C-alpha positions in Angstrom: 25.4 57.2 294.9 27.1 61.0 294.7 26.7 63.0 290.9 29.9 63.2 289.2 31.3 66.6 288.7 31.3 68.1 285.1 34.4 69.4 284.1 34.9 71.4 280.8 38.1 70.1 280.1 36.9 66.8 280.2 38.0 64.3 277.2 35.0 64.4 275.0 35.3 68.1 275.3 38.6 68.4 274.0 37.7 65.8 271.3 35.2 68.5 269.8 37.6 71.7 270.2 39.8 69.4 268.0 37.6 68.4 265.3 36.5 71.8 265.2 40.2 73.3 264.9 40.8 70.2 262.1 38.0 71.5 260.4 39.0 75.2 260.5 42.3 74.3 258.8 41.3 72.0 256.3 38.5 74.8 255.4 41.9 77.0 255.3 43.3 74.7 253.1 40.6 74.3 250.3 40.4 78.1 250.2 44.2 78.2 250.3 44.2 75.8 247.2 41.4 77.2 245.0 43.3 80.6 245.8 46.6 79.7 244.5 44.7 77.7 241.5 43.0 81.2 240.8 46.1 82.9 240.9 48.1 80.6 238.6 45.5 81.3 235.8 45.2 85.0 236.3 49.3 84.6 235.5 49.2 82.9 232.6 46.9 85.2 231.2 49.2 88.0 232.0 51.9 86.4 230.6 50.1 86.5 227.6 49.3 89.6 227.3 53.0 90.4 228.5 54.0 88.7 225.8 51.7 90.0 223.0 53.1 93.7 224.2 56.5 92.4 224.0 55.7 91.6 220.4 54.0 94.6 219.8 56.4 96.7 221.2 59.9 95.1 219.4 57.3 95.6 215.7 57.1 98.9 216.8 60.8 99.6 217.5 61.9 98.2 214.1 59.0 100.5 212.1 60.5 103.4 214.7 63.8 102.1 213.2 63.0 102.2 209.3 61.6 105.6 209.8 64.3 107.1 211.4 66.1 105.6 208.7 63.8 106.5 205.6 63.9 109.9 207.5 67.9 110.3 207.6 67.7 109.1 204.0 65.5 111.4 203.2 67.5 114.0 204.5 70.7 112.9 203.0 69.3 113.4 199.4 67.6 116.7 200.0 71.1 118.1 201.5 72.8 116.3 198.3 69.5 118.1 196.0 70.2 121.1 197.8 74.1 121.3 197.3 73.9 120.0 193.9 71.0 122.8 193.2 73.3 125.4 195.0 76.4 124.5 192.4 74.1 125.0 189.5 72.9 128.0 190.5 76.6 129.2 190.7 77.6 127.7 187.6 74.8 129.6 186.4 75.5 132.4 187.4 79.7 131.9 186.0 77.7 131.2 182.5 75.6 134.2 182.7 78.6 136.5 183.7 80.6 134.6 180.7 77.8 135.6 178.5 77.9 139.3 179.5 81.2 139.3 178.9 81.2 137.8 175.4 78.4 140.1 174.4 80.7 142.8 175.7 83.7 141.7 174.0 81.4 141.5 170.8 79.9 145.0 170.9 83.4 146.3 171.8 85.1 144.3 168.5 82.2 144.7 166.3 83.1 147.8 164.9 86.8 146.7 164.0 85.4 143.0 162.1 82.7 145.1 159.7 85.8 147.3 159.0 87.8 144.4 158.3 85.3 142.8 156.3 85.2 146.2 154.5 88.6 145.9 154.0 88.1 142.3 152.5 85.9 143.0 150.0 87.7 146.3 148.6 90.4 144.1 148.2 88.4 141.4 146.6 86.9 144.3 143.8 90.5 145.5 143.2 91.8 142.0 142.7 89.3 140.7 141.0 90.0 143.5 138.4 93.8 142.9 138.1 93.0 139.0 137.6 90.4 139.9 134.7 93.5 141.9 132.9 96.2 139.1 134.0 96.1 135.4 133.0 97.9 134.0 135.8 100.3 130.5 134.9 98.0 127.2 134.5 94.6 128.9 134.6 94.3 128.8 130.8 91.1 126.8 129.7 93.1 124.8 127.7 95.1 123.6 131.0 92.3 122.6 133.2 91.2 119.1 133.5 87.8 119.9 135.7 85.5 122.9 135.2 83.1 124.6 138.3 80.4 126.8 136.9 79.7 129.3 139.3 77.3 132.6 139.4 78.7 134.7 137.1 81.8 137.0 137.4 81.9 135.1 141.0 84.3 132.5 139.7 87.8 134.2 141.0 89.3 133.6 144.8 91.1 136.9 145.2 94.5 137.0 147.1 94.6 133.1 147.4 98.2 131.3 145.9 97.1 128.5 143.6 100.4 127.3 143.1 102.3 123.4 144.3 102.9 120.5 144.1 101.1 118.7 146.9 98.2 120.6 148.4 95.8 120.0 151.0 92.2 121.0 151.7 91.1 121.1 155.2 86.9 121.8 155.5 85.7 121.6 159.1 82.7 119.4 159.5 81.3 119.9 162.6 78.3 121.4 164.3 78.8 124.7 163.7 78.9 124.3 159.7 75.0 123.8 159.4 74.8 127.4 160.0 75.6 131.0 160.2 74.0 131.5 163.6 73.2 129.2 166.5 69.8 129.1 166.1 70.2 127.7 162.8 72.6 125.2 164.1 70.6 124.1 166.6 67.5 123.6 163.8 69.4 122.0 161.6 71.1 119.5 164.0 67.5 118.3 164.7 67.0 117.3 161.1 68.0 114.1 159.4 71.2 113.6 157.9 70.7 114.3 154.3 68.9 117.7 155.0 71.9 118.2 157.1 73.7 118.2 153.9 71.7 120.8 152.0 72.4 123.2 154.5 73.3 126.4 152.4 76.8 127.3 154.7 77.6 123.5 154.0 76.7 123.8 150.5 79.0 126.8 149.8 81.8 125.3 151.6 81.5 121.9 149.3 81.2 124.4 146.3 84.2 126.2 147.4 86.2 123.0 147.5 85.0 122.2 144.3 86.4 125.5 143.0 89.7 124.8 144.3 90.5 121.5 142.8 89.0 123.0 139.0 92.3 124.9 139.6 95.0 121.6 140.1 97.4 120.6 137.1 98.0 117.6 136.0 100.1 115.7 138.0 99.6 117.6 141.4 99.4 115.9 144.7 96.3 116.4 146.5 94.6 115.2 149.6 91.1 116.5 151.1 90.6 115.8 154.8 87.2 116.9 156.7 87.8 117.2 160.6 85.0 117.8 163.8 86.0 115.8 166.3 88.5 113.4 164.3 90.5 113.8 161.1 90.1 111.7 158.5 90.5 112.0 154.1 86.8 111.9 152.5 88.4 108.9 150.0 88.0 105.6 152.2 91.4 104.4 152.9 93.6 107.5 152.1 94.5 109.1 154.8 97.8 110.3 155.5 98.9 109.1 151.7 98.7 111.8 148.6 96.1 111.2 145.5 97.4 111.9 142.3 95.5 114.8 140.2 95.2 112.7 136.6 92.0 112.8 134.4 89.9 114.6 136.8 88.2 111.3 138.0 90.3 110.8 140.9 89.3 114.6 142.2 85.5 114.0 141.3 85.4 110.8 143.6 87.1 113.2 146.4 84.6 116.0 145.8 81.5 113.7 145.6 82.7 112.2 148.9 83.0 115.1 150.1 79.4 116.1 149.2 78.2 112.7 151.7 79.7 113.9 154.8 77.3 115.1 157.4 78.7 117.8 159.3 78.7 116.9 162.9 80.4 117.0 166.6 83.1 119.8 167.8 85.6 121.3 165.8 88.6 120.1 166.8 91.1 122.0 165.1 94.5 120.6 166.9 94.0 117.5 165.7 93.3 118.5 162.0 97.0 120.9 161.8 98.7 117.7 163.4 97.4 115.1 160.5 99.6 117.6 158.4 102.8 116.2 160.1 101.4 112.7 158.8 101.7 113.6 155.3 104.8 112.6 153.3 106.4 115.2 151.9 104.5 117.7 153.8 102.4 119.5 151.7 103.9 123.4 150.3 99.8 124.9 150.1 97.5 124.3 152.8 93.7 125.5 152.3 91.8 125.6 155.4 88.0 126.0 155.3 86.5 126.8 158.7 83.8 129.1 160.3 85.4 130.0 163.9 87.6 129.0 166.6 88.1 125.4 167.8 85.9 124.0 170.9 88.4 121.1 171.4 91.7 120.0 172.0 94.4 117.3 172.1 91.4 115.3 174.4 88.2 115.1 173.6 85.3 115.6 176.5 83.5 113.0 177.1 80.2 114.3 176.6 79.4 118.8 175.3 80.6 121.8 177.4 80.1 125.1 177.0 83.7 126.5 175.7 84.3 130.1 176.6 86.1 132.7 174.4 89.2 132.7 176.4 89.1 129.0 176.2 88.4 129.3 172.4 91.6 131.6 172.2 93.9 129.2 174.0 93.0 125.3 172.0 93.4 128.0 168.7 96.7 128.7 169.7 97.6 125.5 170.9 96.5 124.3 167.4 98.9 126.4 165.8 101.5 125.0 167.5 101.1 121.7 165.7 101.7 123.2 162.3 105.0 122.0 160.8 107.6 124.1 159.2 106.7 127.0 157.1 103.7 125.2 155.0 102.1 128.3 154.1 97.9 128.3 155.0 95.4 129.4 153.2 92.4 130.5 155.1 88.7 130.9 154.0 86.2 131.6 156.8 82.3 131.6 157.2 82.0 133.3 160.2 79.6 132.6 162.8 77.5 135.4 164.2 78.5 135.8 167.5 82.2 134.9 167.3 83.7 138.5 166.8 87.3 136.9 167.6 88.0 134.2 164.9 88.4 136.6 161.7 91.2 138.7 163.4 93.0 135.2 164.7 92.8 133.4 161.4 93.6 136.5 159.8 96.7 137.1 161.7 97.6 133.0 161.3 97.7 133.4 157.1 99.6 136.7 157.6 102.0 134.4 159.7 102.1 131.3 158.0 102.5 133.3 154.4 99.1 132.5 153.3 96.0 134.6 152.4 93.1 134.9 154.3 89.6 135.4 153.1 85.8 136.0 153.9 83.7 134.6 151.0 80.2 136.2 150.4 77.6 134.2 151.0 76.7 133.6 147.0 80.3 132.9 146.2 81.3 131.0 144.1 
């Protein structure tokens, strides 16, 4: 029997090859599946880390926005502070210039003020001698309903015209009436009201009113107004009405009420002069007790402010325009140190209105 020839391409060999190929394919599929599973797991971890980083980036952006906003706000406040500082610096420079001009004017006018004061004192001495020899009508002791005890021979009022059927006394009750200079004014303003009312300058003004009222004759109509920012009678509920001199009790009540007034606030001469128009009939004699040019006009500022000399003169001129008719105005000036313009302007006012002017010494009346 003949041997069968061996053929490498026989069916059995092909089966073996096919099985090997299948094993390779199976092995590849298993490896591929594992790779895909590992890739998915890695992708999930990467996605989680990516989300975490995105959140951190978002938080960082929010912090950056807050920082930028804060920085912009600080820059804005810094710019505003710089602008305010520059404005304050400019205002300070203007104030310093105004102070220098005021001091220069004070130095230039001090000689004229001293001469005017000297002239007033000489006139006072001359009038004192004349009044000692001539008894003025209504000055006899039997005709007086009140008396005032002064310091010896100082009980005189040089050049003042005490006549009139309707007498109005305007008393400046502003803060400046607390002292003869700004240092004393500031010192008294820090004290309680009772101590303010005991300020020597204010006491002198009240004593002057007390002395003036002793010259009022029975039947005379009178009124005492105090003014600062506002104007009102010292007798409650009598503003705009005349009071009548009777047995002296009415005057005593008015003077005692004035002693209870506490000086304060600014000086509004405009409203003081305008209040004269509310009296019917008008007064035929006005006595103004003040210490300087006004610091307020028609309107009162919301807060205290520094008023220049030029501005105070303008306020004084506008206040004069509120005086009615030809009502005589007699001025008693208690001058403030550093306000040299006041004497000349009030003296001119008294002359123009047919009244008298006096700057009392500190020990009068």
